[in-house]
C-alpha positions in Angstrom: 220.7 123.1 -11.1 219.3 120.2 -9.0 215.7 120.3 -7.8 215.2 119.5 -4.2 212.8 116.7 -3.3 211.0 116.3 0.0 209.9 112.9 1.1 206.2 113.2 2.0 205.1 111.9 5.4 201.9 110.0 4.5 199.2 109.2 7.0 198.0 105.6 7.1 195.0 106.2 4.9 196.9 107.9 2.2 199.7 105.3 2.5 197.1 102.6 1.7 195.7 104.5 -1.3 199.1 104.8 -3.0 200.5 101.4 -2.0 201.9 99.7 -5.1 201.5 96.1 -3.9 198.7 94.6 -1.8 198.1 91.2 -0.2 194.5 89.9 -0.3 192.9 86.8 1.1 191.9 86.0 -2.5 195.6 85.5 -3.4 195.9 82.2 -1.4 195.5 78.5 -1.9 195.7 76.5 1.3 197.3 72.9 1.2 195.4 70.1 2.9 196.7 66.5 3.4 194.0 63.9 3.5 194.2 60.2 4.5 191.7 57.4 5.1 190.0 56.9 8.4 187.6 59.0 10.6 188.2 61.6 13.2 191.9 61.8 12.3 193.7 65.2 12.8 197.4 64.5 13.4 199.8 67.5 13.7 203.1 67.2 11.9 206.0 67.8 14.4 208.2 69.6 11.8 205.3 71.9 10.7 203.3 73.3 13.7 199.7 74.0 12.7 199.7 71.6 9.8 197.8 68.3 10.0 197.1 65.0 8.3 193.3 64.8 8.3 190.7 62.2 7.5 188.0 63.3 5.0 185.5 64.2 7.7 188.1 66.6 9.3 188.9 68.1 6.0 185.2 69.0 5.6 185.3 70.7 9.0 188.4 72.5 8.0 186.7 73.9 4.9 184.0 75.4 7.2 186.8 77.2 9.1 188.6 78.3 5.9 185.4 79.9 4.5 184.9 81.9 7.7 188.3 83.4 7.0 187.4 84.1 3.4 189.6 81.3 2.0 187.8 79.4 -0.7 190.7 77.7 -2.6 192.5 74.6 -1.4 195.0 72.1 -2.9 194.6 68.5 -1.9 197.3 65.9 -1.3 196.4 62.3 -0.8 198.1 59.8 1.6 197.0 56.3 0.9 197.1 53.4 3.4 198.8 51.1 0.8 201.6 52.2 -1.5 203.1 50.3 -4.4 205.7 50.7 -7.2 203.3 52.6 -9.5 201.1 54.5 -7.1 198.0 52.4 -7.8 195.8 54.2 -5.3 196.1 57.4 -7.3 194.9 55.6 -10.4 191.7 54.3 -8.8 188.3 56.1 -8.8 187.9 54.8 -5.2 191.3 56.0 -4.1 191.8 58.5 -1.3 192.3 61.5 -3.5 189.2 60.8 -5.7 187.1 60.2 -2.5 188.3 63.5 -1.0 187.5 65.5 -4.1 184.0 64.1 -4.3 183.4 64.7 -0.6 184.6 68.3 -0.6 182.6 69.2 -3.7 179.5 67.6 -2.4 179.7 69.4 1.0 181.3 72.6 -0.2 180.5 73.2 -3.8 181.7 76.8 -3.5 185.2 75.7 -2.6 187.8 75.8 -5.5 189.5 72.5 -5.4 193.0 72.1 -6.9 194.6 68.7 -6.9 198.2 67.8 -6.7 199.0 65.3 -9.5 202.1 63.3 -8.7 203.0 59.8 -7.5 205.5 60.4 -4.7 202.8 60.2 -2.0 201.5 57.0 -3.5 204.6 55.0 -4.3 206.5 52.7 -1.9 209.8 54.1 -3.2 208.8 57.8 -2.8 209.7 58.9 -6.3 207.4 60.8 -8.6 206.7 58.0 -11.1 207.6 54.6 -12.4 211.2 53.6 -11.7 213.7 52.6 -14.4 215.3 49.8 -12.4 218.5 49.8 -14.6 219.3 53.5 -14.0 217.5 53.9 -10.7 215.6 57.0 -11.8 212.1 57.8 -13.0 211.1 56.6 -16.4 209.8 59.8 -17.9 207.7 58.3 -20.7 206.1 55.5 -18.7 205.2 58.0 -16.0 203.5 60.3 -18.6 201.2 57.4 -19.6 199.8 57.0 -16.1 199.8 60.7 -15.3 197.1 61.2 -18.0 195.0 58.5 -16.3 195.4 60.2 -12.9 194.3 63.6 -14.4 191.1 62.1 -15.8 190.3 60.5 -12.4 190.7 63.9 -10.7 188.5 65.5 -13.3 185.8 63.0 -13.0 185.8 63.3 -9.3 185.1 67.1 -9.6 188.5 68.8 -9.4 188.4 72.5 -10.5 192.1 72.6 -11.5 194.9 70.1 -11.9 198.4 70.9 -10.6 201.1 68.4 -11.8 204.1 68.5 -9.5 206.1 65.6 -10.9 208.2 67.7 -13.4 208.2 65.1 -16.1 209.2 66.3 -19.5 206.1 66.8 -21.6 203.7 66.5 -18.7 201.6 69.5 -19.6 201.0 68.4 -23.2 200.2 64.9 -22.0 197.6 66.1 -19.4 196.1 68.5 -21.8 195.6 65.8 -24.4 194.2 63.3 -21.9 191.8 65.9 -20.4 190.6 67.1 -23.8 190.0 63.5 -25.0 187.9 62.8 -21.9 185.8 65.9 -22.5 187.5 68.3 -20.0 188.7 70.8 -22.4 188.0 73.7 -20.0 189.7 72.2 -17.0 192.7 74.4 -16.2 196.3 73.2 -15.5 198.5 75.0 -13.0 202.0 73.8 -13.9 204.8 73.3 -11.4 206.8 74.8 -14.3 209.9 75.7 -12.5 210.4 73.4 -9.6 213.9 73.3 -8.1 215.7 70.3 -6.5 215.7 72.1 -3.2 216.6 71.5 0.4 213.5 73.4 1.5 211.1 70.4 1.0 212.1 68.4 4.1 209.1 68.9 6.3 206.7 68.3 3.4 208.1 64.8 3.0 207.2 64.2 6.7 203.5 65.2 6.3 203.1 63.6 2.9 205.1 60.5 3.9 207.0 60.7 0.6 210.7 60.5 1.5 212.6 58.7 -1.4 213.8 55.3 -0.3 216.9 55.8 -2.5 218.6 58.6 -4.3 217.0 62.0 -4.7 214.9 63.9 -7.3 217.6 66.0 -8.8 217.4 64.1 -12.1 213.9 65.4 -12.8 213.9 68.7 -10.9 215.7 71.9 -11.6 219.3 72.7 -10.6 219.0 75.7 -8.3 222.0 77.3 -10.0 220.4 77.5 -13.5 218.5 80.7 -14.1 218.2 80.5 -17.9 217.0 76.9 -17.8 214.5 77.8 -15.1 212.9 80.4 -17.3 212.9 78.1 -20.4 211.2 75.4 -18.4 208.2 77.7 -17.7 208.1 79.1 -21.2 208.0 75.5 -22.5 205.1 74.6 -20.3 203.2 77.7 -21.5 203.7 76.5 -25.1 202.4 73.1 -24.1 199.2 74.6 -22.8 199.6 75.4 -19.2 197.1 78.0 -17.8 199.1 79.1 -14.8 202.9 78.9 -14.2 204.5 78.3 -10.8 207.9 78.7 -9.2 208.7 76.4 -6.2 210.2 77.1 -3.7 209.3 80.8 -3.5 211.5 82.7 -1.1 215.0 81.9 -2.4 213.9 82.2 -6.1 212.1 85.6 -6.3 214.5 86.7 -9.0 213.2 83.8 -11.1 209.6 84.7 -10.4 210.2 88.2 -11.6 212.0 87.1 -14.8 209.3 84.6 -15.7 206.6 87.2 -15.0 208.3 89.6 -17.4 208.4 86.9 -20.1 204.9 85.6 -20.0 201.3 86.8 -20.1 200.1 83.9 -17.9 199.3 84.2 -14.2 202.1 83.3 -11.9 201.9 81.2 -8.7 204.5 80.6 -6.0 204.6 77.7 -3.6 205.7 79.0 -0.1 207.1 75.6 0.8 207.3 73.6 4.0 210.9 74.5 4.8 210.2 78.2 4.5 207.1 77.8 6.7 209.0 75.8 9.4 211.9 78.3 9.6 209.5 81.2 10.2 207.5 79.3 12.7 210.5 78.2 14.7 212.0 81.7 14.6 208.7 83.1 15.9 208.5 80.5 18.6 211.9 81.5 19.9 211.0 85.2 19.8 213.8 85.8 17.4 211.6 87.9 15.1 208.4 89.9 15.1 206.5 87.0 13.6 203.4 88.7 12.3 205.4 91.5 10.8 207.9 89.2 9.1 205.1 86.9 7.9 203.3 89.8 6.1 206.6 91.2 4.8 207.3 87.7 3.3 203.9 87.5 1.6 204.3 91.0 0.2 207.7 90.0 -1.3 205.9 87.3 -3.3 203.4 89.7 -4.6 206.0 92.3 -5.4 208.1 89.8 -7.3 205.1 89.1 -9.6 203.1 86.3 -8.0 199.3 86.4 -8.6 198.7 83.2 -6.5 200.4 82.1 -3.2 200.2 78.5 -2.1 201.0 78.7 1.6 200.6 76.9 4.9 200.5 80.4 6.4 197.2 81.2 4.5 194.9 81.0 7.6 197.2 83.2 9.7 197.4 85.8 7.0 193.6 85.7 6.5 193.2 86.3 10.3 195.7 89.2 10.2 193.9 90.8 7.2 190.5 90.5 9.0 192.0 92.6 11.8 
């Protein structure tokens, strides 16, 4: 005999009490793109509401973020001069080191994550030193300078390093370099499963990092490979990563859930530029209920297992949560 079940109609208060998944302002890291100069705040055409900023404007932006309850940022540097090895990122007076020091001096309560890569700093737009013969990134040569870059970020005051270049062995290399320099407790958030995705287009506009030849498929994940994706994250955990990440987020929530079920580490997702731009454009054309779809999207990341969401939507979400 079957027992009959009745779906309970919950009022809004009870619905909140029994909700399985919640989105909080504390879940978010907000990306900021910093360049040299003063008084610069240039909106990116492909990403409405996202700007390239000079350091003084970044400091003002931090004031606004804190009013919304957002205290975590990830910094990307855009130098004036780029070369074949990304020398600006290897200099204690480069744009990223200056930005870290300025933010930590003016806003010591901000949690500053730094993107560690070379694509924004190289004239060829790839994520490391190029092997000219094969026209791809030389993994081992890039590892050597990655350790140098990590120590510069640490000395400037970074609270966490996030290497996005996807070189084999990058986590172990950075952990060794940081430990040797006395930064044993500085955490590493690994871009552990980063796919060779078509969703990155607008980011390359704001970071001015479009590859001058080829693509990054030789050192990023094939979107078709589920098992390899999981193995990449587990490998980074074994190398000493403190947080794992899946990038992009929206098309790869199955991967997020599988990794979450196979690790005890916190999980991050990067809600990337293409995902952001599509939602903004659909909202601007009144094709969707923008606020509702935005919150539904954020909820999907949390439900899949994300503990941290890196998103250009973070300010909008914080404003909605305040209401």
